[in-house]
N, C-alpha and C positions, 0 to 999 in steps of 0.2 A: 638253843634249847628253849622250849616253850614252858612257861610257868603254869602250874595248876591254879585254877581259880581259887581265890581266898575270899571268904565272906568278910564283909567289912560293915562297920556301923555307918549309918547315914551321915553322922557328924564327921566322918573321915573322908567324905567325897571331896574331890578337888573343887576349888572355888568356881571354876567355869561351869561345872555340872550343877553345883548348888545355885548359881546365878540363873542358869537355864530353868531349873525346877521352880525356883521362886517366881520367875517371870511367867512361866506356864500356869502356875497355881493362881496367879493374879490375873490371868488372861491378858497380859501386857506384853505384846510382841516387842515393843521398844525396850523393855527391861531385859528380855531374854536374848535379843539379838546380839548384844556385845559379848556374849559368851562364845560366839563362833568366830573362827578365823575367817579372813577375807575370802579365802579359797575353799571354804567348807562345802561339804557335800552331805545332804540329808536324803535318805531313802525311807519313804513312808507310804504305806498303802499302795505299793506297786509303782510309785512315782519317785523320780530322783530330781532333786533341786540342787543346783550348783552355783556357788558364789553368794555374796552378801545380799544382793537384791532378791534373788530367788528364795533364799532361806528366810529372809524377813517377810516376804509375801506368804510363804508357807506357814510361818508362825501366826500371822494375822488371819489367814484363811481357816486354819484348824481351830482357832479360838472362837470364831463366829459361826462356823458351819454346824456344829453340834453342841448340845449341852451334855456334860458328863462330869462324873466325879472320878478321881484317881486315888488309889491307895497303893503306896509303895510297899511291896511285899519282901523285898530283899535287894542286896547289892553285893557285887563281887569285883575284886581287882584281878584282872586276868593277866596283866603285865604292867610295867611301870607307867605306860601311857594308855592303857586299855581298861575300860570298866564296863560292867553290864549291870543294868538296873532292871529289876522285875516289877511290873506294875499291873494292877487289876483296874480296869475301867468299866464303869456302868453308865449308860446314858441313852440318848435317843438316836444313836447311830444304828445302822443295820446290824441286827443280831443282839443289840442291847448290852452285852457284856463281852469282854475279851481280856485275856491275860497276855501281856506284851513283854518282850525283851527289848530294851533299849541299849544298844551297843555303842559305846563312845570311844573314839580315838582322839587323843589330845596331842597337839603340836604347839610347843612353846607356851603351854598353859591355857590354850584355847581349844575349843572343840573343832577338829578338822573333819571328822566323819561322825555321823550319827545314823544308825540303822535301826528302824523300829519295825518289829515283826512279831507275830504270835509265836 
């Protein structure tokens, strides 16, 4: 049986997601990377990154490729190990603004899957 999404306060996000967000906000890939499981998969902007090394490279690349600001507009718990974060980005990337859904799957307290899409 699938649970209905439940809105949650950002202070109730799992520690791994909070660590990821804190590292991203600081543009510090080395602070965000430990939030991911060794076998993690990230899908962003039509590309998929698998494993620790690829995810860490992705974190560093996205931190330096564009300048942008992020506003978190909401969060949901979709299941015990699944969360969706809604973000509004503005910056010097193509289009200049975008609303994104970041879908997280956690395994043993770490991010095992992250999918970022409009």
